C-alpha positions in Angstrom: -15.4 -10.8 13.7 -12.8 -13.2 15.0 -10.7 -12.7 11.8 -11.2 -9.0 12.0 -9.7 -8.9 15.5 -7.0 -11.2 14.4 -5.9 -8.8 11.6 -5.8 -5.9 14.1 -3.8 -8.1 16.4 -1.2 -8.7 13.7 -0.9 -4.9 13.3 -0.3 -4.4 17.0 2.1 -7.4 17.2 4.2 -5.8 14.4 4.5 -2.5 16.2 5.5 -4.3 19.4 8.1 -6.3 17.5 9.9 -3.2 16.2 9.5 -1.6 19.6 11.5 -4.5 21.0 14.1 -4.4 18.2 15.0 -0.7 18.2 17.7 -1.1 15.5 15.2 -2.3 13.0 12.9 0.5 13.8 15.6 3.0 13.0 16.5 1.3 9.8 12.9 1.1 8.8 12.3 4.8 9.3 14.9 5.9 6.7 13.0 4.9 3.5 9.8 6.6 4.8 11.6 9.8 5.6 13.2 9.9 2.2 9.9 9.3 0.5 8.1 11.9 2.7 10.7 14.6 1.7 10.2 13.7 -2.0 6.4 13.8 -1.8 6.4 17.0 0.2 8.6 18.7 -2.4 6.4 17.4 -5.2 3.2 18.6 -3.4 4.7 22.1 -2.7 5.7 22.4 -6.3 2.2 21.3 -7.4 0.6 23.9 -5.0 2.7 26.7 -6.6 2.3 25.5 -10.2 -1.2 24.2 -10.3 -2.7 27.6 -11.3 -0.2 28.0 -14.2 -1.0 24.4 -15.3 -4.7 25.1 -15.2 -4.3 28.4 -17.2 -2.1 26.5 -19.8 -4.7 23.7 -20.1 -7.7 26.1 -20.6 -6.7 28.7 -23.2 -10.4 28.9 -24.2 -11.2 30.6 -20.9 -8.7 33.5 -21.5 -11.5 35.8 -22.8 -14.1 34.9 -20.1 -15.3 37.8 -18.0 -14.9 38.1 -14.3 -15.8 36.3 -12.0 -16.4 33.2 -14.2 -12.8 32.8 -15.4 -11.5 32.9 -11.8 -14.2 30.6 -10.5 -13.7 28.1 -13.2 -9.9 28.0 -13.1 -9.9 28.1 -9.3 -12.1 25.0 -9.2 -9.9 23.2 -11.6 -6.8 24.2 -9.7 -8.3 22.8 -6.5 -9.2 19.6 -8.4 -5.7 19.2 -9.7 -4.2 19.6 -6.2 -6.8 17.2 -4.7 -5.9 14.6 -7.4 -2.2 15.0 -6.7 -2.9 14.6 -3.0 -5.0 11.5 -3.6 -2.2 10.0 -5.8 0.3 10.8 -3.1 -1.8 8.9 -0.5 -2.4 5.8 -2.5 1.2 5.5 -3.8 3.1 6.5 -0.6 3.4 2.9 0.7 4.3 1.4 -2.7 7.0 4.0 -3.3 8.4 3.7 0.3 8.6 -0.1 -0.1 10.5 0.3 -3.4 12.9 2.9 -1.9 13.4 0.7 1.1 13.4 -2.6 -0.6 16.7 -3.9 1.0 15.7 -2.5 4.4 12.2 -4.0 4.4 13.4 -7.4 2.9 15.9 -7.7 5.7 13.4 -6.6 8.4 10.9 -9.2 7.1 13.5 -11.9 7.1 14.5 -11.0 10.6 10.8 -11.3 11.8 10.6 -14.8 10.2 13.9 -15.7 11.8 12.8 -14.5 15.2 9.6 -16.5 15.0 11.4 -19.7 14.3 11.2 -22.2 11.4 12.5 -21.9 7.9 13.2 -18.4 6.6 11.7 -18.2 3.1 13.9 -17.0 0.2 12.8 -16.2 -3.3 16.0 -17.3 -4.9 15.9 -14.3 -7.2 18.5 -11.6 -7.7 18.0 -8.1 -6.1 17.4 -6.5 -9.5 14.8 -9.1 -10.4 13.0 -8.7 -7.1 13.0 -4.9 -7.5 11.5 -5.2 -11.0 8.8 -7.5 -9.8 7.9 -5.2 -6.9 7.8 -2.2 -9.1 5.6 -4.0 -11.7 3.2 -5.3 -9.1 3.0 -1.9 -7.4 1.9 -0.3 -10.6 -0.7 -2.9 -11.1 -2.0 -2.4 -7.6 -2.1 1.4 -7.9 -4.0 1.1 -11.2 -6.6 -1.1 -9.5 -6.9 1.4 -6.6 -7.3 4.3 -9.1 -10.1 2.4 -10.9 -11.9 1.9 -7.6 -11.2 5.5 -6.6 -12.8 6.8 -9.8 -15.9 4.6 -9.3 -16.2 5.6 -5.6 -15.7 9.3 -6.5 -18.6 9.1 -9.0 -20.8 7.3 -6.4 -20.0 10.0 -3.9 -22.5 12.3 -5.7 -25.4 9.9 -5.0 -27.5 11.5 -2.2 -27.2 9.8 1.3 -25.3 6.8 0.0 -22.4 9.0 -1.2 -22.0 10.5 2.2 -22.4 7.4 4.3 -21.7 4.1 2.5 -19.1 5.3 0.0 -16.6 6.7 2.5 -16.7 3.3 4.4 -16.1 1.4 1.1 -13.3 3.8 0.3 -11.5 3.0 3.5 -12.1 -0.7 3.0 -10.6 -0.7 -0.5 -7.6 1.4 0.6 -7.0 -0.9 3.6 -7.3 -4.1 1.5 -4.7 -3.0 -1.1 -2.5 -1.4 1.6 -2.4 -4.8 3.2 -1.6 -6.4 -0.1 1.4 -4.1 -0.7 2.7 -4.8 2.8 2.3 -8.6 2.8 3.9 -8.7 -0.6 7.3 -8.2 1.0 7.0 -11.6 2.8 4.9 -13.4 0.2 7.2 -12.6 -2.7 9.9 -14.4 -0.8 7.5 -17.3 -0.6 7.5 -17.2 -4.5 3.9 -16.0 -4.8 3.0 -13.7 -7.7 0.3 -10.9 -7.5 -2.5 -13.1 -8.7 -1.8 -15.7 -6.0 -1.4 -13.1 -3.4 -4.8 -11.5 -4.2 -6.4 -14.9 -4.2 -4.9 -15.6 -0.8 -6.1 -12.3 0.7 -9.6 -12.8 -0.7 -9.9 -16.0 1.3 -9.3 -14.0 4.6 -11.0 -10.7 3.8 -12.0 -9.8 7.3 -8.5 -10.4 8.6 -7.1 -8.3 5.8 -9.5 -5.5 6.6 -8.8 -5.8 10.3 -5.1 -5.1 9.5 -5.5 -2.6 6.7 -8.4 -0.3 7.6 -7.0 0.9 11.0 -3.6 1.4 9.4 -5.3 3.5 6.6 -7.1 5.6 9.2 -3.8 6.1 11.1 -2.1 7.2 7.8 -4.5 10.2 7.7 -2.5 11.8 10.5 0.5 13.7 9.1 3.8 11.9 9.5 2.3 8.9 11.2 2.8 6.7 8.1 6.6 7.1 8.3 6.7 5.9 11.9 4.3 3.0 11.5 5.9 1.6 8.3 8.5 -0.6 10.0 5.9 -2.1 12.4 3.4 -2.5 9.5 6.0 -4.5 7.5 6.7 -6.6 10.6 3.0 -7.2 11.3 2.3 -8.0 7.6 5.1 -10.6 7.8 3.5 -12.2 10.8 0.2 -12.3 8.9 2.0 -13.9 5.9 3.3 -16.6 8.1 -0.3 -17.6 8.9 -1.6 -17.2 5.4 1.2 -19.2 3.7 2.9 -21.2 6.4 4.4 -23.8 4.0 7.1 -21.7 2.3 9.1 -23.6 -0.3 12.9 -23.7 0.1 15.0 -22.2 -2.7 16.0 -25.7 -4.0 12.5 -27.0 -3.8 10.0 -26.7 -6.7 6.6 -25.3 -5.6 3.5 -27.4 -6.0 2.3 -27.4 -9.7 -1.3 -27.0 -8.6 -3.2 -26.0 -5.5 -4.9 -28.7 -3.4 -8.4 -28.1 -2.2 -8.4 -25.4 0.4 -4.9 -24.2 -0.4 -3.2 -21.9 -2.8 -0.6 -22.8 -5.4 2.8 -21.1 -5.4 4.5 -20.1 -8.6 7.8 -18.7 -9.6 7.8 -15.3 -11.3 
């Protein structure tokens, strides 16, 4: 429970940090707004085109009598839009972080700088960092999609599907949301996806304390855009505790992890 409260505390600290540094709040909002406009346009297009897509994909139902054709295609149309909405929710953070890579990298560095100590640097070019972020984001989204399919199937189990499964879904979403946000700071500490996931598994309750409330807040329209800068700041503060010994650019990371620690590797 202590770690759970600590994770939530990092989330609040991040929001307070950007509140005290209004310039970074303004910069951090831009990528979220751009992504929101893109996603809104895509969802509106899907809403208008989903029925045509369904009709094109089900030519065998052209000769079905009423009302079965309408019911069948109406159900599939709703399912297509629900799937699109689900994909939008689970990919919004990843896409926003990619769109705002320079903004959020600078914000994360400024948080490190304001807290004192060495400011970690990856030593990689911007193009290389962007490629690694995109690659890891795809891997994370695929993991979330696999869990989503499993939880969707379990949702049909009586009682369990209406009680336990929704809780698990929020925990899974919060866990991987935290991974995406802490990746901004941990990549600068030269940790790859495998190492980051191992690091987060060691502090699951703190990760959930940070990610689950943020996931719940993201359900409110437009809230994700305004919380993103603070979420990146809070995730950086969490990363400082998870991996306090960041290697310097001219320093080789340890070749193997010591007991109770995690090894750092170059990508």
